[in-house]
N, C-alpha and C positions, 0 to 999 in steps of 0.2 A: 504495500499499499504505498508505505514511503516512497519507494522508488518511483511509483507512479506519479506520484505528487512531484518529486522532483523532474522526472522527464516532461510531465505535463508542463511544469514552470520553465524549463529550458525551451521547450518548443515556444512558448508565449514569449519568452525572451527573446528569442531570433526573431520572430515575427515582429516585434516591436522595433528591435535594432535594424532590420532592413527597412521597414515602412519609415520610421522615425527619422532614419539617417538620410531619408530623401529631401526631408526639409531644409530651406535654405538655412544658412547661419546666421544664428541671430545673435544680439548681445547677451553676456552672461546675466541669467535670470538668478534673483534671490527670493527663494520662495519663504514665505512668511512662517516663522516660528517664534517662541518665547525663548529668547537668550537671557543669559543671567551675565553676562559681561557686555555683550552689545557687539555691532560690527564696526562702529563709528571709529575712525581713528584713535581720538581722544577718549574713548569709553571707559578705559582702565583708570586714566586720571579723575574722573568723577566719582569713582567708588572709595569709600572712606573703610577700605579693609584690604586684607592681601588678596592678591588675584593672580591666579596662574593660568596660561593657556598653552594647550599644546596642540600645535596646528598640524596640518597634513605633511608639510616636509618633514617636521621633527619625527612623525609617526614613520614616514618612509625610512628616515636615518635610523631610527630605533629596531625597526623590525619586531616589533612585541607580538609574543604569541598570543597575548589576552590584553584586556583592557588594564588588568592590574599590573601587567608588566610595564606599560607606560606610565602609570601612577606612580609607580616605585621611584619615578627620577624627580616627583615633585616635593618640595620641602612640607614638612608636617603631615606627611602620611607613611602610614604604617600598613604592610600587608602581610596578614598572617599567612602561614603555609597553606598551601591549596588541598584542598580535600580531592582533587579528582576531576579530570575534564578539563585540564590546561585553562583555569580560571573561570570555568562555568559557574561557580559556586563562588561568589565573591565574599572576601573578608577582609573590610576596608576599614581602618581605623584613621581618626585626624587629631593631632595635638592630644596624644596620649589617651584618647578615649579607646575602648575596648573594642576592636575590630572583629569580633564574632558576628559574623554575617551580615556585617555592615549596618548594623541596626542603630549607629550613632551617627549615621550622615543620609543626609537625602540624596536618592540617585534620582535623576532624570534623564529623559532622551528627547530632545528638541524640546525642553521645557515640559514635558509631560511626565509624571512619576511613574517609576517602573518597578519599585517595590510592590509584592504581592499585594498589599494592602498597607496603609500609612496608619489606622486606628485600630485593627483587629490584632494584627502580628506584623511589626515591620521587618521581621527577618528577611533577608533577600536571598533567593533561591535561583535567581537568574542574571546573566550578565550577556549582554549582546555581544557577537563578533566584533574585534577590532577593525577588521578588514573592511567593513563598512561605514568607517567613522571617516570624517573628514577632519576632525579636532575634538578637543574636550577642554571643556571650561570648569575651573576650580575656584571657589569663592569661600572665603572664609573672613567672618566679620558680621556687622549688623546687617548690611543689605541682603544676606541670606534670608532673613525674615519674611522675605516678600514671598516665598514660593512654598511655605508650608511649614508644619511640625518636624521634629527629629532631626533638625538643621545645627544642633548647637556645636557641632563640630565643624561643619559646613555643608556646601553644597557643590554636587557635582554633575555637571551638565553634559551628555553626549551627544555630540554632532553628527547627525548622517550626512553622507555625502549627497550634494545636488547632483540630479541626473545629467549627464553630459551628452552630446551628440556622438553618435557611432556605436559600435560594438566592442567591447574589451574582453579579453580571456586571460585569466592567471591562473597560475599552479604552483603549489609547493610541495616539497615532499621532505622527509627528515629521519631520523633514526626512531626507534620504538614505534614504527609502523606509521610515523606521521603523514597524513595526505591532506590537501586542501586542493579543491578547484572552485572558481568563482568565475561568474559570468554578469557583467555589466552591460546593459544595452539602454539606449536613450536617444531623444531627440528634442528639438525644439522648433517652434514656428513663429516667425514674425507676424503672420498675419493676424493671429488671435491672441499672441502673448502666452502660448501655452507650453509648458513644458513637463515631460514624463519619461520615467524611466523605472527599469527593474535590476535587482541586485540578487541573484542567488548563490548560495554558498553551501557546498558539503565537505565536509571535514571529519576526518577519522582518526583514532591512534589506539595504538594497544595498551599504551600508558607505560610509564617507568617503573610502574609496581603493580601490573597485571591490570590496572583500574583502567581498563580503555573505554573508549566513548565513540558514538556515531552522531554527528550533529546535521542539522539541515536548518537553514536561514533563508526565508524569502523576504525579501523588502521591495515594495512598490510604493512609489513616490511621485504624485504630478500637481501641478497647479497651474491657475490661468489668471490672466488680468481680467478682473470683472468689467472695469471701465477704468480710465486714467487714474483714480484715486483708490481702487478697491483690489485686493488681491486675495485668492484662495488657494488652498492647499490641501490635498488629500495625502495619508501615508498609512500603508498597511502593512503590518509586518506577520510572519508567521514563523515560529521557532519551535523544534523537536530535538530534543537532545536524549539520550540513554547512556547514562554512565553506570560502569561497574565499580562504584564505589559505596564506601560506608562511614560511619560513624567510628568505626573499630579500627585504632592503629596497630601499630607493633607493640609487643612486649619487650622489656630490656634485652632477655636473651637472644630474640629475633634481632634485635637491633644490633646488638653486638655481635653476632655472628652473620651480618651481612645477608640477612634473610630478603629475597628480592621479589617473593611471591606476594599475591594479593592476600592480607590477612583475614579477610572476609568475602571470599570467592563468591557468594551467594547473593550478596547484597547488592541492589540496584536503586539508583536515583535517577527516576524518569520524569522528565519535564517537558511539557506542551505550552506554548504561549502564543495566543493571538491579540492582536492590538489595532486599534484605529484612532488615528489622530487628525481633526479637521481643522485647519487654521484659517483665521478670516483677520486680515489687516485693511484698514479703512484710514486715509489720510482725511480726517473731516474738515480741515482746513489749516491754514499755515500755523505750524508749530502744535497741530493738535493731532494725536493719533489715537486710534482704537485697535487693540488687539485681542481676540477671542480665539480660546483653545477649548475644543470640545474633544476629550479623551475617552477611551474605552478600553478595557483589557480584559482578558480572561486566562488564567495561568493554571493550569492543573500539575501538580506535584505529587506523583506517586513514590513513597519511599519504603520499598522491601527491604526488610532486614531479618536475619536470622536470628531466632532468641538464644539468649546467653545463660548458661548454667553455672559459669565461673571463670573468672581470670585468675592466670598464673603468670609466673615470671618468665615462662617459656611459651606460652601461649594461650590464646581464649578458647574456652570449650565452650561450643556450640550445641543446641538442642538437636537431638537426631531426627530428620524427618523420616519417619519408618511408617507414618500413618496412623500411629497409636495416639499422637498427642499434638498439640498446636506447636509448631516449631518454625514456621515464618510468619511476619506480622508486617502488613502493609499500614503505613500510616499515610493516607492518601487525601489530600486536601485540593480544592479548587476554590479559587479565589476570582470574583469578579469586581471590576472597578469601574465607576461612571463618574465623569466630573466636568464642569464649566468654569473655566478659568478666565475672566474678562478683566482687562485692565485700559485705564484711558490716561495718556500722558500729554501734557501740555506746557510749553514754555510762555512764560508772560513777564510782563513788567510791571512792578508795584512800588510805589513810592521811591524811584530812582534804583530799585534793585532787580536784577533779572533774577527769576526763578524757574524753575523745572519741577512742577507737580506731577505726582502718580496717584492713581487711586485704583485699586483692584477689588474684586469680588469672585470669591470662588466657592461653588456647590459642589459638593461631594458625597457619595455614597458608595458603600462597598458591603460584600457579602463574603462569606467562607463558610464551605461544606467540609467538615473535618470527620474523616471517617478512620476507625481502626478496625481493620480486617485479619481476621486470624486464618491460617491455613495449616492442614497437616501435610502438606507436600510442597515443593517447589514450584508449584503452579501459582501465578499471580492472581490467585481469587481463592474466596473462603466465605466463612460466616462473619456477619457483620457482629464485632464485640463492642463496639463505640460509636456515637453518631452524634454531631453537633451541627447546627445550623445557626451561624451567627451574623450580626450584620452591625454596621456602625454608619452615620451620617455625620456630616459637618457642614456649617456655613461659616465663611472666614472673610473678613473685611480687613484691607491694608490701605494705609495713605502714607505718604511721605512728600516733604516738600524740600528741594535743594536751594536754599537762599544764598546766591552769589553776593556777599557782603561786599567784596573787592573783585576786580578781574581775576585776583591769584588765591582768593581766600571765600571757602564756601562752608556753611553749615549744615547739614541734612538730618533733621528730626523725624521720627516715623513711629508708627504704630500698628499693631496687628492685633486683631480680635478675633478669636476663633472657639466658636461653640460646637460642640460635638457630644454625641450620645452613643452609648455602645449596648448592644443585648446579646445575651448567650442564651442559648435553647439546647437543652439535652434532651434530643428526641426519644432516647430508650427510657430515660428516668422520669421525663416530662418534667424536669426542673428549669427554670429559667429566671434571668434577672437580668437588670440593667443599671446603666451608670450614665450621670449627665455631669458635663464640667464646661464652664466658662474660663478660658484663660485670655489676659491681656497681656501683650509682650511690647514694651516700649523699647526704643532706640534713638541714638543720637550719635552723628558721624560729622568728622570734619576733613577738609584737604587744604592744604596750604602749599602753593607752587612757589617755593622761596625763589627759584630762577627756572628758565626751561629744561635744566638739566636735573632738578632737584626738587621732590615732593614730600613732604610730612602728612602722614595721615593719621587717623585715630577714630575708637569708636567706643562707645560701651551700650550694652545691651543687654536684654535679659532672654536667657535661653530656654526653651520649652519643649519636651517630648512627652506625649501621653502615654501614661501607664497600658501595657498593651492588654487587651480583653482578659486573656487567661490568668493575668495578674490582678485587674481592676475588679472582675467578678468571680466568685468560687464556684467550685462545680455545683455546689447547692442552688446556685444563682442568688448569692449573697453579695451586694455591694461591699467591696471591702473598704471602702472611703479612702482610697489611696491618692495622694497627691501627685500630680504629674512630677514628672522629672523638670527641676528648675534650677538656674545657674544664673550667676551675674557675671557676664563677660566683658573682659577690657582688652584692647591691643592698641598699640602705638607703632608706627613703622616709619621707614625711611625707603624711597626708591628713587630710581633715576637712571638715565643713559646718558655717557659722555664719552663721545671720541673711541668707541668701539667697547667700552666698558659699559656693564648694565649692572646693576644691583638691586635688591630688594631686602632690607633687614625689618623685623618686627620683633617685639615682644609682646607677650599675651598672657592672660590669668583667666581660670574659670572656676569659678566659686560655687559649687554645688551645694545647695539647702538639702538635697535630696537627689541622690544619683541613683538612678534604678540599674540593679546589675542583674541583667537577663542571663541567665545560665542555661544550661541543656537540660530540659524535662527528661529527654530519652535516656540521659546518662545517670539519671536518679538524683538529679540535684533540683530543687524547688526554685521559683523565681523568687527575687526577695528586693526590697527597698535596702541601698546600698547605705543611706544616711548621708553625712554630708561628707565633702571630699574637695579637694583643690589640686587644680593641675596650673603651674607656672612654668613657662619656657620663653625661647626665642627661637626664630627662624632665619636663615641667611641664604639667599642665592646669590650666586655670581656669576656673571660670563664675561670673556675677555677674547678678542679677536687679535690674535698673535701675529697676522698677516701671512702672504704668501699662502692662504686657502686653510691656514690652520685657526683653529679656535679650543678655547679652555672654557669649560662650565663646571660649577660644582654647587652642592647646597649643603646644609647641615640643619638638624634640628636638635635642639638641647633642651631636655625636659628634667631638669633636677628634682622637680617637685611634681609629683602624682600620687597623692596620697589619701588615705582615708581620714577624717578628722573626727576626734571626740569619739563618743561611744556607739561606733558603727556596727550594724548587725552584720555585717560582710568580714570586716578586717579590723584589727586593732588600731589604736591611733597611732599615725605614724606607717602604718603598712602601705606598702606601693600597690597601685591599681593592676590586676594582671594583664599579660600583654601590653605593658606599656614601657618600651625601651628609652633609656635616659638619652640616648643618642643614636641618631639616622644620620646618615651621610651619602652622598655620591658624588664621584669625581669623573668627568669624562673629558676624554681629548678627541677633538673631531678633526676631519680634514675635508675639504669640499674643492673641487677644481674640475671643470669641463664635464660636468654631468656625473662626476665621482663623488659620492659621499660615504664615510666610514667615520664609525665611531668606537671606540675602546672606553668601557666603562668600570668602575670598582664601585661596588655597593657595600656599607657597612651597617650593622644593626649590633647594637650592644646587647647585653644579657637581659631576660626578661623572666618575671616571674609567671608560673601556670595558675596559681592561685591566689586568694584574696588573704591566705594566711602566711604568705611568703615563704612557703616550704622550699629550702635549699636542697636538701639532698634527694634524689629520685626516690619515689616508693617502688615495691615490687612488681607492680603492675604498668608502671609508666605513666601514670596520669598527673604525678605530682614532681616537682622537682623545677629547680633553676634551668632555664633554655641558654645555652651558654651563647657567646654572640656570633655572628655569621659575617663572613665577609666572602663576596662572590665577584668574579671578574666576567664581563660579556664583551663579545665583538660582533659588530653588525656592519653593513654595506650594503650601498645601493647604486646602481649605475645605470643610466638612461643612456643606451646606445645610440639611439637616435629618436626622433620624435614618436615613435610608436613602439619600438623595443625597449623593456627594461629588465634587467636582472637584479637579483637580490638575494641576502642570505643572513643568517645570523648563526653563531656558537654561544650559547648560555652555560653559565658556570664552567669556563674554559678549563680551569685546572680540576674539575671532577671532585669537588668539595663534598664531603659526605657531611650533611649536618641534620640536627632536629630543628624542624621549624615550627611545630606545633605538639602540644601533650594534650590538645583538646578536638573533641569532645572526649575521645575514649582511648587513650593510648598515644604511641609516639608516631608523629606523622613527619615524612623525612620530606626535605627539599628536593627540589628537581636536580638529578645528576647531571652531568654534560648531555647537552642537547644540541643538535644541528639542524638547520633547515635551510634549503634553499631553493629559487624558484624562478621563474620569469612571468612577465606580462607582455601581450601584444594589443594594440589600439588600433581598430579598424575604422579608419575616419569616412 
């Protein structure tokens, strides 16, 4: 069935490519979407917070296998070890916040949320393939409050490629059975301002630990100018991934004896996602613009895992599947999300001051079907042992005004009000309950352009993330009266560019009155409020053009303080937050000349604790103990032979360093060993 889908999509792409490529060449079209940084040349200088943008050229040089590989190069970001599927299950943390399932960061694609849900369960089970992206925007600071909850650490927006005229074929291959084939086809028309295209990706791998995957991804994107001042765009995505991976990692003896097989060979993580985005952009008058996004998504996640009877130093003991008892369990969930995000911006002058005003409204609803299926065989079916139908709704208002007090100094106050309700309904026990909350989130930021090469920026804002449904409402339907996660955040920074030298330095503080520490229910740990915590640190990014095509770039994140404070329910006073490295740094040397780009990079991650108790010595089953520092070296290259032909490749973990990437959820997870990929693409114009 999957092969039929891909074959059908390939034929459709060929048809699109052949027909649309006949269109006359048109000027470049910018389809409407919600950006978090903006496309204007001076967009970054207007934001009173730390901003990072990875553009398409940088992606070509990096040759990342996943979006997480690209994000590793951004200051302030920590990526926890991959569970399998080469980055398909993202674990992204920002500024010392726990990266587990990216619950502390808001992930968007073209401005639309791609978490399965925002108020029921923010754990992320899906990461789109990096091969269909044109860039990534990362925003840390007060301006992130415009885009939704769960953005205390920051907001990351993946930007999909705009369709280009013609037909393009790409292919990559590497060790561990890695293969990727990609078809891109599109065209434009000057007569009606239309642009359309399709992008199809098929990828698979045996996995470096027997945790192979097969992934299919289809993106259709198009748009049209309704009239001189209005544009409409439509995007549809389909994603299908079957990963032979598990919560179960290696046990200490397996790790020490270089065990290279899958420790849970019968476990599968199966994901399918469909999504539609409809964007409308309308220039109502000079300086006034209305942008509206209608988004819908449905994500199915079936996680089949073999039951565990015991954990030992040398192995995990699983239930035998002999037909006499329940041995396989499917934790199967389906999420649906529907929302409308509309915002108007206006530039105006009042009392001799130039202003930029923005007002937004978002209506959002989501549902979750959560089932536990028990089976006495390895077949992915069985009796229904648990069933919940959950839902959440929210209404949010946002407003901010940028006051240009002088041509170089601006102050931007803003506020977000989010009203949301959550309901939990157990179908089998007929127990149900609900919870309602209203949160007001203020912010104020400032930018000061000292001279054309130097800008100071600063912001103070209140962070907010709702307690997820399984925490907020008990299994018996009782509202636990839990406060949302709240923090008072501050940052001040300096950025600029001067004669080939670029820099961005910032210090930050996140003071949590109640940090929610979400841990794995499946690993036998309940979710809990972590109480007060404090994060303080600095980020530094530098770039320098050495000349003759050579360049040097690097960044460093130093977080000396990331601790529980006072009588915390999760860790003692002063204990360090789990999976918070004190230092993360990257150093890269690149060379660019005559269409050839190459990069040699060094990545360093300092030691981390795996639990809130800061257990230093490893335990007998591999779930506790300090995670040693990690240093890896990567090399990548990209060469444009001519306008049509391009070749590229990468070698990751050049020195084949063997290291512990994580001890969560249940055991030791290895970092990727030496792996390489090489490929080429050809553009038919």
